[in-house]
C-alpha positions as CSV (number, residue, x, y, z in Angstrom):
1,M,-178.2,76.4,73.8
2,E,-177.1,77.8,70.5
3,R,-175.4,74.5,69.5
4,K,-178.5,72.6,70.3
5,W,-180.5,74.9,68.1
6,E,-178.0,74.6,65.2
7,A,-178.1,70.8,65.5
8,K,-182.0,70.8,65.4
9,L,-182.0,73.1,62.4
10,K,-179.6,70.9,60.6
11,Q,-181.7,67.8,61.3
12,I,-184.8,69.6,59.9
13,E,-183.0,70.6,56.8
14,E,-181.8,67.1,56.2
15,R,-185.3,65.7,56.6
16,A,-186.7,68.3,54.2
17,S,-184.0,67.4,51.7
18,H,-184.9,63.7,52.0
19,Y,-188.6,64.3,51.3
20,E,-187.8,66.5,48.3
21,R,-185.9,63.5,46.9
22,E,-188.5,60.9,48.0
23,P,-191.9,62.6,48.4
24,L,-194.7,61.0,50.4
25,P,-197.4,59.2,48.4
26,L,-200.8,60.8,48.0
27,V,-202.4,58.2,50.3
28,Y,-200.1,57.3,53.2
29,R,-200.4,53.7,54.5
30,P,-198.1,52.5,57.3
31,R,-196.0,49.4,56.5
32,L,-197.1,46.4,58.6
33,S,-194.3,44.2,57.4
34,K,-190.7,44.1,58.7
35,P,-188.1,46.1,56.7
36,E,-186.7,43.0,55.1
37,E,-190.1,41.8,54.0
38,P,-191.9,43.0,50.8
39,P,-194.3,46.0,51.3
40,S,-197.9,45.4,52.3
41,I,-200.5,45.2,49.5
42,W,-203.6,47.3,49.4
43,K,-205.1,47.5,45.9
44,L,-208.6,48.3,44.7
45,F,-210.4,47.0,41.6
46,H,-213.7,47.8,40.0
47,R,-214.1,44.2,38.7
48,Q,-213.9,41.0,40.6
49,T,-212.1,39.2,37.8
50,E,-209.3,41.8,37.8
51,A,-208.9,41.4,41.5
52,F,-208.5,37.6,41.3
53,N,-206.1,38.0,38.4
54,F,-204.0,40.3,40.5
55,V,-204.0,37.7,43.4
56,K,-202.5,35.1,41.0
57,S,-199.6,37.5,40.4
58,C,-198.8,38.1,44.1
59,K,-196.3,36.1,46.1
60,Q,-197.9,37.1,49.4
61,D,-200.9,35.3,50.9
62,V,-203.5,38.0,49.8
63,R,-207.3,37.6,49.6
64,V,-210.1,39.4,47.8
65,F,-212.7,41.4,49.7
66,A,-215.8,43.3,48.5
67,L,-216.5,46.8,49.8
68,E,-220.1,48.1,49.5
69,Y,-220.0,51.8,48.7
70,K,-223.2,53.0,47.1
71,V,-226.7,52.9,48.6
72,G,-229.6,51.7,46.4
73,N,-227.9,49.5,43.8
74,G,-225.4,47.8,46.1
75,Q,-222.4,48.6,44.0
76,R,-219.1,47.1,45.2
77,I,-215.4,47.6,44.7
78,Y,-212.9,44.8,45.3
79,L,-209.9,45.0,47.6
80,V,-206.9,42.8,47.5
81,T,-204.9,42.7,50.7
82,T,-203.8,40.4,53.5
83,Y,-205.8,39.5,56.6
84,A,-203.4,41.4,58.8
85,Q,-203.5,44.5,56.6
86,L,-207.3,44.5,56.5
87,W,-207.6,44.1,60.2
88,F,-205.2,47.0,60.8
89,Y,-207.7,49.4,59.2
90,Y,-210.9,47.4,59.9
91,E,-210.4,47.2,63.7
92,S,-211.2,50.9,64.4
93,R,-214.6,50.6,62.6
94,R,-214.3,54.2,61.4
95,N,-214.3,53.3,57.8
96,L,-214.8,50.0,56.0
97,L,-218.3,49.5,57.5
98,H,-219.8,47.3,54.8
99,C,-217.3,44.6,53.9
100,Y,-217.6,41.1,52.5
101,E,-215.3,38.2,52.2
102,V,-215.2,36.9,48.6
103,I,-215.1,33.1,48.8
104,P,-213.0,31.9,45.9
105,E,-214.4,29.4,43.5
106,N,-212.7,26.0,43.9
107,A,-211.1,27.0,47.2
108,V,-211.0,24.9,50.3
109,C,-213.4,26.4,52.8
110,K,-215.2,25.9,56.2
111,L,-218.7,24.6,56.5
112,Y,-221.0,27.6,56.9
113,F,-224.7,28.7,56.9
114,D,-226.5,31.9,56.2
115,L,-229.9,31.7,58.0
116,E,-232.8,34.1,58.0
117,F,-236.5,34.4,58.2
118,N,-239.1,37.1,58.3
119,R,-240.4,37.6,61.9
120,L,-243.7,39.2,60.8
121,A,-244.5,36.3,58.5
122,N,-243.5,33.7,61.1
123,P,-244.8,35.0,64.5
124,G,-244.5,31.7,66.2
125,A,-240.9,30.8,65.1
126,D,-238.3,30.5,67.8
127,G,-235.1,31.4,66.0
128,K,-232.7,30.4,68.8
129,K,-234.2,26.9,69.1
130,M,-234.2,26.5,65.3
131,V,-230.5,27.3,65.2
132,A,-229.7,25.0,68.0
133,L,-231.6,22.2,66.3
134,L,-229.8,22.8,63.0
135,I,-226.4,22.7,64.7
136,E,-227.4,19.5,66.5
137,H,-228.5,17.7,63.3
138,V,-225.5,18.9,61.3
139,C,-223.1,17.7,64.0
140,K,-224.8,14.3,63.9
141,A,-224.6,14.2,60.1
142,L,-220.9,15.1,60.2
143,Q,-220.3,12.3,62.6
144,Q,-222.3,9.7,60.6
145,F,-221.0,10.5,57.1
146,Y,-217.4,11.7,57.8
147,R,-216.6,10.5,61.4
148,V,-216.0,14.2,62.4
149,S,-216.8,15.0,66.0
150,C,-218.1,18.4,66.8
151,S,-220.7,20.3,68.9
152,A,-222.1,23.8,69.4
153,E,-218.8,24.8,71.0
154,D,-217.2,24.4,67.5
155,V,-219.7,26.7,65.7
156,L,-219.2,30.5,65.6
157,N,-222.7,31.9,65.9
158,L,-223.1,35.5,64.6
159,D,-226.2,37.6,64.8
160,S,-227.5,40.6,62.8
161,S,-231.2,40.2,63.6
162,T,-233.7,43.1,63.8
163,N,-237.4,43.3,64.9
164,E,-238.4,42.5,61.4
165,K,-235.9,39.8,60.4
166,F,-234.1,37.0,62.2
167,S,-230.6,36.7,60.7
168,R,-227.6,34.4,61.6
169,H,-224.3,33.3,60.2
170,L,-222.9,29.9,61.4
171,I,-219.3,29.1,60.7
172,F,-218.1,25.6,61.8
173,Q,-214.6,25.6,63.3
174,L,-213.6,22.0,62.6
175,H,-210.1,21.0,63.7
176,D,-208.0,19.9,60.7
177,V,-211.1,19.5,58.6
178,A,-212.5,21.5,55.7
179,F,-214.6,21.1,52.6
180,K,-213.2,20.9,49.1
181,D,-215.0,24.0,47.9
182,N,-218.3,25.9,48.0
183,I,-220.0,23.3,45.7
184,H,-219.3,20.5,48.2
185,V,-220.6,22.7,51.1
186,G,-223.8,23.3,49.1
187,V,-224.5,26.9,50.2
188,Y,-223.3,29.2,47.5
189,T,-221.4,28.6,44.2
190,R,-219.0,31.0,42.4
191,N,-217.0,33.7,44.2
192,R,-219.8,34.5,46.6
193,N,-219.7,37.5,49.0
194,F,-220.1,36.6,52.7
195,R,-220.5,39.5,55.1
196,L,-217.6,40.1,57.5
197,Y,-217.8,40.0,61.3
198,K,-218.7,43.5,62.6
199,S,-219.9,44.6,59.1
200,S,-223.4,45.7,58.1
201,K,-225.3,45.9,54.8
202,I,-225.0,49.4,53.4
203,G,-228.0,51.5,54.6
204,K,-228.9,49.0,57.4
205,Y,-226.2,49.6,60.1
206,V,-227.0,46.3,61.8
207,P,-223.5,44.7,62.1
208,L,-222.9,41.0,62.6
209,E,-222.1,40.5,66.2
210,V,-221.4,37.4,68.4
211,A,-224.8,36.0,69.2
212,E,-225.9,35.8,72.8
213,D,-226.3,32.1,72.5
214,N,-222.9,31.6,70.8
215,K,-220.9,28.8,72.5
216,F,-217.7,29.1,70.5
217,Y,-214.7,30.9,72.1
218,P,-211.5,31.1,70.1
219,I,-208.2,30.2,71.7
220,Q,-206.5,33.3,73.0
221,L,-203.1,34.0,71.7
222,K,-200.6,36.6,73.2
223,N,-200.2,38.8,70.1
224,I,-203.8,38.6,68.8
225,S,-206.7,40.3,70.4
226,K,-210.0,38.5,71.1
227,E,-211.8,40.6,68.5
228,N,-209.1,39.8,65.9
229,Q,-209.6,36.1,66.8
230,Y,-213.3,36.3,66.1
231,F,-212.7,38.1,62.9
232,L,-210.3,35.4,61.7
233,S,-212.6,32.6,62.8
234,A,-215.5,34.2,60.8
235,L,-213.5,34.1,57.6
236,V,-214.9,31.1,55.6
237,S,-211.8,30.6,53.4
238,N,-209.3,31.1,56.3
239,V,-208.2,27.5,56.4
240,R,-204.8,26.5,57.8
241,F,-203.2,23.9,55.7
242,S,-201.2,21.1,57.3
243,D,-200.2,17.5,56.7
244,T,-203.2,16.3,58.9
245,L,-205.8,18.5,57.1
246,R,-208.8,16.4,55.9
247,I,-210.6,17.6,52.8
248,L,-214.2,16.5,52.8
249,T,-216.3,16.1,49.7
250,C,-220.0,15.6,49.2
251,D,-221.0,13.9,46.0
252,I,-224.8,14.4,45.7
253,S,-225.4,11.3,43.6
254,Q,-223.4,9.0,45.9
255,N,-224.6,10.4,49.2
256,K,-228.2,11.1,48.3
257,E,-229.4,7.7,49.6
258,K,-227.5,8.0,52.8
259,R,-228.9,11.5,53.5
260,V,-232.4,10.4,53.0
261,E,-231.9,7.4,55.2
262,Y,-230.3,9.6,57.9
263,F,-233.1,12.1,58.0
264,N,-235.8,9.4,57.9
265,H,-234.0,7.5,60.7
266,N,-233.7,10.6,62.9
267,S,-237.2,11.8,62.5
268,T,-240.5,10.8,64.0
269,S,-243.5,9.9,61.7
270,E,-244.7,13.5,62.2
271,A,-241.3,14.9,61.1
272,I,-241.4,12.8,58.0
273,E,-244.8,14.1,57.1
274,G,-243.4,17.5,58.3
275,F,-241.5,17.7,55.0
276,Q,-244.9,18.9,53.8
277,C,-244.5,22.1,55.8
278,S,-242.0,24.7,54.4
279,P,-241.0,28.0,56.1
280,Y,-243.7,29.7,54.0
281,P,-247.0,28.2,55.2
282,E,-249.1,30.5,53.1
283,I,-247.4,29.3,49.9
284,D,-247.8,25.7,51.1
285,Q,-251.6,26.3,51.3
286,F,-251.6,27.8,47.8
287,V,-249.8,24.8,46.4
288,L,-252.2,22.5,48.1
289,L,-255.1,24.3,46.4
290,L,-253.4,23.7,43.0
291,V,-253.1,20.0,43.6
292,N,-256.5,19.4,45.2
293,K,-259.2,19.6,42.5
294,N,-261.6,17.4,40.5
295,G,-261.8,14.8,43.2
296,I,-258.1,14.4,43.4
297,K,-256.5,15.0,46.8
298,G,-252.8,15.8,46.1
299,G,-250.3,16.6,48.7
300,I,-246.8,17.9,49.3
301,R,-244.4,15.0,49.6
302,R,-241.3,17.1,50.2
303,W,-240.0,20.7,49.8
304,S,-236.5,22.1,49.0
305,Y,-235.5,25.7,49.4
306,F,-232.5,27.2,47.5
307,F,-231.6,30.3,49.4
308,P,-229.4,32.3,47.0
309,E,-232.1,32.1,44.2
310,E,-235.0,32.2,46.6
311,L,-236.5,29.1,44.8
312,L,-239.0,26.9,46.6
313,V,-239.4,23.4,45.1
314,Y,-242.3,21.2,46.0
315,D,-242.4,17.5,45.2
316,I,-246.1,16.6,44.7
317,C,-247.7,13.3,45.5
318,K,-251.1,11.8,44.4
319,Y,-251.5,14.5,41.7
320,R,-249.9,14.0,38.3
321,W,-251.6,16.6,36.1
322,C,-249.0,17.8,33.5
323,E,-249.6,20.8,31.4
324,N,-247.2,19.5,28.8
325,I,-249.4,16.5,27.8
326,G,-252.7,18.0,28.9
327,R,-253.5,15.1,31.2
328,A,-252.3,13.2,34.2
329,H,-249.2,11.0,34.0
330,K,-249.9,7.4,34.8
331,S,-246.9,6.8,37.1
332,N,-244.7,9.9,37.3
333,N,-245.3,12.7,39.7
334,I,-244.8,16.5,39.2
335,M,-243.1,19.4,40.8
336,I,-244.4,22.9,41.6
337,L,-241.6,25.5,41.7
338,V,-242.1,28.9,43.3
339,D,-239.8,31.7,42.4
340,L,-240.0,34.1,45.4
341,K,-237.8,36.7,43.7
342,N,-240.2,37.1,40.8
343,E,-243.3,36.1,42.7
344,V,-244.3,33.4,40.1
345,W,-244.8,29.6,40.1
346,Y,-244.5,27.0,37.3
347,Q,-244.7,23.3,36.9
348,K,-242.2,20.6,35.9
349,C,-242.4,16.9,36.1
350,H,-240.3,13.7,36.6
351,D,-241.6,12.0,33.5
352,P,-238.6,11.0,31.3
353,I,-240.3,12.2,28.1
354,C,-241.0,15.6,29.6
355,K,-237.5,15.8,30.9
356,A,-236.1,15.0,27.5
357,Q,-238.1,17.9,26.1
358,N,-236.8,20.2,28.8
359,F,-240.4,21.0,29.6
360,K,-241.2,23.8,31.9
361,S,-244.7,25.3,32.1
362,D,-245.6,28.9,31.6
363,C,-245.0,31.1,34.7
364,F,-248.0,32.2,36.7
365,L,-248.2,35.1,39.2
366,L,-248.7,34.1,42.8
367,P,-252.0,35.4,44.2
368,A,-251.9,38.9,45.7
369,E,-252.6,37.6,49.2
370,V,-249.5,35.4,49.0
371,R,-247.3,38.0,47.4
372,L,-248.2,40.5,50.1
373,L,-246.1,38.6,52.7
374,F,-242.9,39.2,50.7
375,L,-243.5,43.0,50.6
376,L,-242.7,42.9,54.3
377,K,-239.2,41.6,53.7
378,E,-236.5,44.0,54.7
379,D,-234.4,43.3,51.6
380,E,-237.0,43.9,49.0
381,E,-235.4,43.4,45.6
382,F,-237.9,42.0,43.2
383,T,-237.5,42.1,39.5
384,A,-240.2,43.6,37.2
385,D,-243.0,41.2,36.3
386,K,-242.8,39.8,32.8
387,T,-245.3,37.1,33.1
388,R,-248.9,36.9,31.9
389,N,-251.9,36.9,34.2
390,P,-252.2,34.0,36.6
391,H,-254.4,31.1,35.7
392,E,-254.6,27.4,36.6
393,P,-254.2,24.4,34.2
394,S,-257.4,23.8,32.4
395,S,-259.8,21.7,34.5
396,S,-261.8,20.6,31.5
397,A,-259.1,18.2,30.3
398,S,-258.7,16.7,33.8
399,S,-262.4,16.1,34.1
400,K,-262.1,13.6,31.2
401,G,-260.6,11.0,33.6
402,T,-261.3,11.6,37.3
403,L,-259.3,9.2,39.5
404,S,-259.6,8.2,43.1
405,D,-256.9,8.3,45.7
406,A,-256.4,4.5,45.3
407,D,-255.5,5.0,41.7
408,W,-252.4,7.0,42.6
409,D,-249.0,5.6,43.4
410,N,-246.9,7.2,46.1
411,G,-243.7,6.1,44.4
412,I,-241.2,8.6,43.1
413,D,-237.6,8.4,41.9
414,D,-235.7,10.6,44.4
415,A,-233.0,11.3,41.9
416,Y,-235.2,13.6,39.9
417,I,-235.4,16.1,42.8
418,L,-231.9,17.0,41.8
419,E,-233.4,18.6,38.7
420,A,-234.4,21.4,41.0
421,T,-230.7,22.5,41.3
422,E,-230.8,23.2,37.6
423,D,-233.4,25.9,38.2
424,A,-231.3,27.2,41.0
425,E,-228.3,27.6,38.7
426,L,-230.3,29.3,36.0
427,A,-230.3,32.5,38.0
428,E,-226.6,32.5,38.3
429,A,-226.1,31.6,34.7
430,A,-228.3,34.5,33.7
431,E,-226.4,36.8,36.0
432,D,-222.8,35.8,35.2
433,S,-222.9,34.4,31.6
434,L,-225.9,35.8,29.9
435,L,-225.9,39.5,30.8
436,S,-226.5,40.5,27.2
437,Y,-230.0,39.1,27.5
438,N,-230.8,41.1,30.7
439,G,-234.1,43.1,30.1
440,I,-234.8,41.7,26.6
441,G,-237.0,38.7,27.7
442,E,-236.8,35.1,28.5
443,I,-233.5,33.4,27.7
444,P,-233.8,30.9,24.9
445,D,-233.8,27.2,26.1
446,E,-231.0,26.3,23.7
447,L,-228.7,28.8,25.4
448,I,-229.7,27.8,28.9
449,I,-229.0,24.1,28.1
450,E,-225.6,25.1,26.7
451,V,-224.7,27.1,29.9
452,L,-225.9,24.3,32.2
453,Q,-223.7,21.8,30.4
454,E,-220.7,24.1,31.0
455,Y,-221.6,24.4,34.7
């Protein structure tokens, strides 16, 4: 008995001596790697740029994640680690409750969608049917344009809806197929943050879960749990490279005609006219009031919605009044753009001269009855209003030449709708490259043009 005690005491003394020579770090993290492999990486940064610079210096396959840590202003810190290391701590859901994947700029990625609408503003909307219809049309488009076969069984459908807001993430799990980068996917642009499976927005505590109408089930592997498989499948930039991997591209200028032809071909006559109805019917009605006056019955030919910037673009038909020239154009139509973030609208047009002048009308506040809808949004982050009081273009000038419906031409050059993307990129340019102008006033046109040329 005495010998056993002496041996135990010697063992304790040796261990104490070892820790005196090599003390434990302040924050202990278990090594996930084998002894012969380099240690696991877990490094935090306050700036996204610093995190990506560190990634470039690493030999391991590490990624950048954003961790939301401060309620109110949504401040984030950036974590560099591997998928396995992150899952080790993330699995328990004790900490790391508000995490985002940072999708690298110019990185190959999966096709994905971030879908949402306000339930109170759209009481008749059936979210599940809308999601199923979107998946169906996207699968048809992938088959037609890229000869890629897929179905709802290849789409991970995640849900974080509440009674106030319908919210889904769709991530396509295409076999040996991925897109060149975010730009070619068309959803976000530079280093965007995409919420992780099981995470919630800070202060919300409504995590992304597998939707009840999800039809995708990952292949089960022996050493990886089902939850881990869903986690890995939900990562947009988690693309396995192989000799058979196809990288898809989407050149807007080349594929524009095919896309228009596809949607026209797969729609009934009501659906083609249905381009006149956006997800915001109250704003549609307001726009129609703007283009129906002085005997002219204008209409909405088509709408486009840019989600990250919350920009709604209306292509107008049969109404060509342009504030730049103080009269109606003879052959070129106009656009009405509605900035939902700032609750304003403004006019641009397809006329080559106005485009050359980079014309954009003054911004006008949306009517109070229209703006009220957006006060119901769960994520209410509107900027301070810096525009003058709302008013409509002068009706006295338009009364000089009142035209009938027969005088208007329905023709429009579809290529000019791409100009709307410029307005969508302005928000990002202002955020990422023009921070010094934040709060001073409107950014000078010359600087905007310079930034757009760089983009």
